[in-house]
C-alpha positions as CSV (number, residue, x, y, z in Angstrom):
1,M,-3.9,-3.5,22.6
2,N,-7.6,-2.0,23.0
3,V,-7.6,-0.5,19.4
4,V,-9.9,-1.6,16.3
5,L,-10.0,-1.1,12.6
6,S,-13.6,0.1,12.5
7,A,-13.8,0.8,8.7
8,L,-11.6,0.1,5.5
9,A,-12.0,1.6,2.0
10,T,-10.1,1.8,-1.3
11,A,-9.9,3.9,-4.3
12,N,-8.5,4.3,-7.6
13,P,-8.1,6.5,-10.5
14,K,-10.9,6.3,-13.0
15,R,-8.6,5.1,-15.8
16,Y,-8.1,1.3,-16.0
17,A,-6.1,0.1,-19.0
18,T,-5.3,-3.3,-19.8
19,Q,-1.9,-4.5,-20.3
20,E,-2.5,-4.8,-24.0
21,E,-3.8,-1.3,-24.2
22,I,-0.8,-0.4,-22.2
23,Y,1.5,-2.2,-24.6
24,A,-0.2,-0.7,-27.9
25,F,0.2,2.7,-26.2
26,L,4.0,2.4,-25.3
27,V,4.9,1.0,-28.8
28,A,3.1,3.7,-30.3
29,H,4.6,6.7,-28.5
30,F,8.1,5.7,-27.4
31,P,11.0,4.6,-29.5
32,M,12.4,1.3,-28.3
33,Q,15.4,-1.0,-29.1
34,P,14.1,-4.5,-30.1
35,Q,15.2,-6.0,-26.6
36,E,13.4,-3.4,-24.8
37,K,10.2,-3.8,-26.9
38,E,10.5,-7.7,-26.4
39,L,10.6,-7.5,-22.7
40,Y,7.8,-5.3,-22.5
41,R,5.8,-7.8,-24.8
42,Q,6.5,-10.6,-22.5
43,L,5.7,-8.6,-19.5
44,L,2.6,-7.0,-20.6
45,L,1.1,-9.5,-22.7
46,E,2.2,-12.8,-21.2
47,G,2.3,-11.7,-17.6
48,P,-0.4,-12.3,-14.9
49,I,-1.8,-8.6,-14.5
50,R,-4.8,-8.2,-16.4
51,G,-4.9,-4.4,-16.0
52,R,-4.1,-1.3,-13.9
53,H,-5.6,1.9,-12.7
54,I,-3.4,4.9,-13.9
55,A,-3.8,8.3,-12.8
56,V,-4.2,10.5,-16.0
57,D,-7.0,12.5,-17.4
58,A,-5.8,11.9,-21.0
59,D,-3.5,9.0,-21.8
60,E,-1.1,11.4,-23.4
61,E,-0.1,12.9,-19.9
62,I,2.0,9.5,-19.4
63,C,4.3,10.8,-22.2
64,S,5.4,13.9,-20.3
65,Q,8.6,13.4,-18.3
66,D,8.9,16.8,-17.0
67,A,9.6,16.9,-13.4
68,D,7.0,19.6,-12.6
69,C,4.2,18.1,-14.5
70,L,4.9,14.6,-12.8
71,T,4.6,16.5,-9.3
72,A,1.6,18.1,-10.3
73,R,-0.1,15.0,-11.4
74,F,0.9,13.3,-8.4
75,A,-0.7,16.3,-6.2
76,T,-4.0,16.4,-8.2
77,H,-4.7,12.6,-8.2
78,S,-3.2,11.6,-4.9
79,R,-5.5,14.2,-3.3
80,R,-8.6,13.0,-5.3
81,I,-8.3,9.4,-4.8
82,A,-7.3,9.7,-0.9
83,A,-10.3,11.9,-0.2
84,E,-12.6,9.5,-2.1
85,A,-11.4,6.5,0.0
86,A,-11.6,8.6,3.3
87,R,-15.2,9.7,2.8
88,T,-16.3,6.1,2.1
89,A,-14.4,4.9,5.1
90,L,-16.0,7.6,7.4
91,D,-19.3,6.5,5.8
92,R,-18.8,3.0,6.6
93,A,-17.8,3.6,10.2
94,G,-20.9,6.2,10.9
95,L,-18.5,8.9,11.6
96,V,-18.4,12.4,10.5
97,P,-15.2,14.8,9.9
98,A,-15.5,16.3,13.4
99,D,-14.9,12.9,14.9
100,I,-11.4,12.4,13.7
101,E,-8.7,13.4,16.0
102,G,-5.7,12.3,14.0
103,L,-4.6,12.0,10.4
104,I,-1.8,10.0,9.1
105,V,-1.0,9.9,5.5
106,N,2.0,7.8,3.9
107,T,3.2,8.0,0.4
108,C,6.8,7.5,-1.5
109,T,5.7,8.5,-4.9
110,G,5.8,12.1,-4.6
111,Y,7.1,15.0,-2.4
112,L,4.9,18.0,-1.0
113,C,5.6,20.6,1.4
114,P,3.4,21.1,3.4
115,G,2.6,17.3,2.9
116,L,-0.6,15.5,1.6
117,S,-2.0,15.9,5.2
118,S,-2.7,19.7,4.9
119,Y,-4.5,19.4,1.6
120,L,-6.7,16.4,3.0
121,V,-7.4,18.3,6.1
122,E,-9.2,20.9,3.5
123,D,-10.6,18.4,1.3
124,L,-12.2,16.4,4.1
125,G,-13.4,19.4,6.1
126,L,-11.4,18.2,9.0
127,A,-11.1,20.4,12.3
128,A,-8.0,22.8,12.4
129,F,-6.8,21.0,15.6
130,T,-6.4,17.5,14.0
131,S,-3.2,16.1,14.8
132,V,-1.5,15.4,11.4
133,L,1.5,13.4,10.6
134,D,3.2,12.8,7.0
135,L,5.2,9.5,6.7
136,M,7.5,9.7,3.7
137,G,10.1,7.3,2.0
138,M,8.8,3.8,3.3
139,G,8.0,2.3,0.1
140,C,5.5,-0.5,-0.3
141,G,5.6,-1.0,3.2
142,G,4.2,2.2,4.4
143,A,0.8,1.0,5.2
144,I,1.7,-1.1,8.3
145,P,3.8,1.4,10.2
146,N,1.0,4.1,9.4
147,L,-1.3,1.8,11.3
148,E,1.2,1.3,13.9
149,T,1.7,4.9,14.5
150,A,-2.4,5.4,15.0
151,C,-2.5,2.5,17.4
152,R,0.1,4.1,19.6
153,M,-1.4,7.3,19.4
154,I,-4.6,5.8,20.7
155,Q,-2.8,3.5,23.0
156,S,-1.3,6.7,24.8
157,G,-4.9,8.1,25.4
158,A,-4.1,11.2,23.1
159,K,-6.6,10.5,20.5
160,R,-9.7,8.1,20.0
161,A,-10.2,8.2,16.3
162,V,-7.3,8.2,13.5
163,L,-7.5,8.2,9.9
164,C,-4.9,6.3,8.0
165,L,-4.4,7.1,4.4
166,S,-2.0,5.2,2.1
167,V,-1.9,6.9,-1.3
168,E,0.3,6.2,-4.3
169,I,0.7,7.4,-7.7
170,C,3.1,5.2,-9.2
171,S,2.6,6.3,-12.7
172,A,4.1,9.9,-11.7
173,T,7.5,8.0,-11.4
174,F,7.1,6.6,-14.8
175,F,10.8,6.6,-16.1
176,L,12.0,5.5,-19.5
177,G,15.1,3.7,-20.1
178,P,16.3,0.4,-21.3
179,D,17.2,-1.0,-18.2
180,P,15.0,-4.1,-17.0
181,D,14.4,-2.9,-13.8
182,L,12.7,0.3,-15.5
183,I,11.0,-1.8,-17.9
184,V,9.6,-4.3,-15.0
185,S,8.6,-1.1,-12.9
186,N,6.9,0.5,-15.7
187,S,5.0,-2.9,-16.4
188,I,3.6,-3.6,-13.1
189,F,3.2,-0.6,-10.9
190,A,-0.4,1.2,-10.6
191,D,-2.1,3.9,-8.7
192,G,-4.4,3.5,-5.5
193,A,-5.3,4.8,-2.2
194,S,-6.8,3.1,1.1
195,A,-8.4,4.6,4.1
196,A,-8.2,2.8,7.4
197,L,-10.2,4.3,10.3
198,V,-8.5,3.3,13.8
199,Q,-10.4,3.8,17.0
200,A,-10.2,3.1,20.7
201,A,-12.2,-0.1,21.6
202,V,-13.0,0.8,25.0
203,P,-15.6,3.5,26.0
204,S,-15.1,6.9,27.3
205,S,-17.4,9.7,28.9
206,L,-18.0,11.2,25.3
207,Q,-17.9,8.2,23.0
208,P,-19.2,4.6,23.2
209,P,-17.1,1.9,22.3
210,A,-16.2,1.4,18.8
211,S,-17.3,-1.5,17.0
212,G,-14.7,-3.0,14.7
213,L,-13.7,-5.3,11.9
214,L,-10.4,-6.5,13.5
215,R,-8.4,-5.9,16.7
216,F,-4.8,-4.9,16.4
217,L,-2.9,-7.2,18.9
218,D,1.1,-6.1,18.0
219,F,3.4,-5.1,15.4
220,E,6.8,-6.1,14.2
221,S,9.5,-4.4,11.8
222,A,13.0,-5.0,10.5
223,T,15.2,-2.5,9.0
224,L,18.1,-4.0,6.7
225,P,20.4,-1.3,5.4
226,K,22.8,-3.7,3.9
227,Y,20.1,-4.3,1.1
228,R,19.2,-0.6,0.7
229,E,20.4,-0.4,-3.2
230,Q,18.4,-3.6,-4.0
231,L,15.0,-1.5,-3.6
232,R,14.7,2.1,-3.5
233,Y,14.0,5.4,-5.4
234,T,16.8,7.5,-6.6
235,S,16.5,11.0,-7.8
236,Q,17.5,11.7,-11.4
237,S,17.0,15.3,-13.1
238,G,14.4,16.0,-10.4
239,R,12.4,12.8,-11.1
240,L,12.2,9.6,-9.1
241,R,13.8,6.6,-10.6
242,N,13.0,3.1,-9.3
243,I,15.7,0.9,-8.5
244,L,14.3,-2.7,-8.4
245,T,16.6,-5.6,-8.7
246,R,16.2,-9.3,-9.5
247,N,17.2,-10.0,-5.7
248,V,14.1,-8.5,-4.4
249,P,11.7,-11.7,-4.1
250,V,14.3,-13.6,-2.1
251,I,15.6,-10.6,0.2
252,G,11.6,-9.5,0.7
253,A,10.8,-13.0,1.6
254,R,13.4,-13.5,4.1
255,A,12.9,-10.2,5.6
256,V,9.3,-11.2,5.9
257,A,10.2,-14.3,7.6
258,Q,12.3,-12.6,10.2
259,V,9.3,-10.6,11.5
260,V,6.9,-13.4,11.4
261,R,9.0,-15.5,13.5
262,R,9.6,-12.5,16.0
263,L,5.9,-12.0,16.2
264,L,4.8,-15.2,16.5
265,D,7.6,-16.4,19.2
266,R,6.5,-13.3,21.4
267,H,3.2,-14.7,21.6
268,G,4.1,-18.1,21.8
269,L,1.9,-19.1,18.6
270,P,2.6,-21.9,16.0
271,Q,2.5,-20.9,12.3
272,D,-0.5,-22.6,11.7
273,A,-2.6,-20.6,14.4
274,I,-2.7,-17.8,11.7
275,D,-5.8,-18.3,9.7
276,W,-5.4,-15.6,7.3
277,W,-2.3,-14.1,5.4
278,I,-2.5,-10.7,4.2
279,V,0.6,-10.2,2.1
280,H,1.8,-7.3,0.1
281,P,1.4,-8.3,-3.7
282,G,4.8,-7.3,-5.0
283,G,4.3,-9.6,-7.7
284,T,4.0,-13.1,-8.5
285,Q,7.8,-13.9,-7.8
286,V,7.7,-11.8,-4.8
287,L,4.5,-14.0,-3.8
288,N,6.2,-17.4,-4.7
289,A,9.5,-16.4,-2.8
290,V,7.3,-15.7,0.4
291,Q,5.2,-18.8,0.1
292,R,8.3,-20.8,-0.1
293,E,10.2,-19.2,2.6
294,I,7.5,-19.3,5.2
295,E,6.1,-22.7,4.1
296,L,2.4,-21.8,3.1
297,A,0.1,-23.3,1.1
298,P,-0.7,-21.8,-2.3
299,E,-4.4,-21.1,-1.1
300,K,-3.1,-19.0,2.0
301,L,-2.0,-16.1,-0.6
302,R,-5.0,-16.6,-3.1
303,F,-6.3,-13.0,-2.3
304,S,-2.9,-11.5,-2.6
305,Y,-2.4,-13.0,-6.0
306,E,-5.8,-11.6,-7.1
307,V,-5.2,-8.1,-6.0
308,F,-1.9,-8.4,-8.1
309,R,-3.7,-9.9,-11.2
310,N,-6.4,-7.2,-11.1
311,Y,-4.6,-4.2,-9.9
312,G,-0.7,-4.7,-10.3
313,N,1.6,-3.3,-7.5
314,M,0.1,0.0,-6.2
315,S,2.9,0.1,-3.7
316,S,1.8,0.9,-0.1
317,P,-2.1,0.6,-0.1
318,S,-1.6,-2.7,-2.1
319,V,-1.7,-4.9,1.4
320,M,-4.8,-3.0,2.6
321,F,-6.6,-3.8,-1.0
322,V,-5.9,-7.7,0.0
323,L,-7.2,-7.0,3.5
324,D,-10.4,-5.4,2.0
325,R,-11.1,-8.1,-0.2
326,I,-10.7,-10.8,2.5
327,L,-13.1,-8.7,4.8
328,H,-15.8,-8.8,2.0
329,E,-15.3,-12.1,0.2
330,A,-13.9,-14.3,2.9
331,R,-15.6,-12.7,5.8
332,P,-13.3,-14.0,8.8
333,K,-14.9,-15.3,11.7
334,S,-14.8,-14.0,15.1
335,G,-11.9,-14.9,17.2
336,Q,-9.8,-15.9,13.8
337,T,-6.2,-14.4,13.6
338,G,-4.5,-12.7,10.6
339,L,-0.8,-11.6,9.9
340,L,-0.6,-8.2,7.6
341,L,2.7,-8.5,6.0
342,S,4.6,-6.0,3.6
343,F,8.1,-5.1,2.8
344,G,9.5,-1.7,1.4
345,A,12.5,0.4,0.4
346,G,15.4,0.5,2.6
347,F,15.2,-2.6,3.0
348,T,12.5,-2.8,5.3
349,A,9.4,-5.3,6.4
350,F,6.6,-4.9,8.6
351,A,4.0,-7.2,10.1
352,S,1.0,-6.5,12.2
353,L,-0.8,-9.5,14.2
354,V,-4.8,-8.8,14.4
355,E,-7.8,-10.7,15.6
356,F,-10.8,-10.5,13.5
357,L,-14.1,-9.6,15.3
């Protein structure tokens, strides 16, 4: 697969709130039963997350449960941070908007028609004839199928440079209620965006070969509908309501293990041939379960734990934040291999085998 990741960038809303700030705000603004307050206290004050980026211009906006206000907040902030990440990625790759031939946007935390791609073509000044695609409803796993779609477009010869945007405003799905899964969701999810520039690695008569951070080798996925009700959004009174059962860590780890085995077997690779594990930081219990199921040393998931601790779970762009941190801090050597792993609503799991350049 002669396709490379030529640049990667991330972005967040400006408001960064510590878990202590969030706890104080929730207690002050929302009536709670004692058991609700205690669970929030445990998760926010004793949990591993330090703080989260929240897409609000004023903290009081989080109090609105009006469906129209939530959609408007999603639209405003998703455009803002997706465009910020995209501009940074373009700059890092040395490209201009006219170089982009395809735009793929994935999100699951808000619905717009036309999709975000329409607004981002405008915000970024992309050509009117840019091929656009919006991927919806893939949950936390959406960034990897986004990348795969871009790679297939380039492999077909149809495009040479595709911009892949993953953006989530999870705070626009803030849903009050006494159920433990709602309290967990309100305590761990956050907002963020990633922008990946995917390019053809071979030269053409018009463009030189793209230098890259890594080369995509292969992709794998699994869809397990029998677990659909364990992890999903439902719609209640026009608002998205997260369903997050206690079974998710075990199901997620087993689903990820399946795609890992298929991908490695197809390439005749032993597990220890993978130098870098880039795993979606869905939570400490999720990462612990993945570590046990795949039999990884704790150090292998260090960057995933760090992203969760500093950002919370930003849904689909989270795995790209892990990759970004590995690229900038660990600086993988040329020829080393990596596995991007994520899972999401449905129940789905996704993997990409890569080689660092």
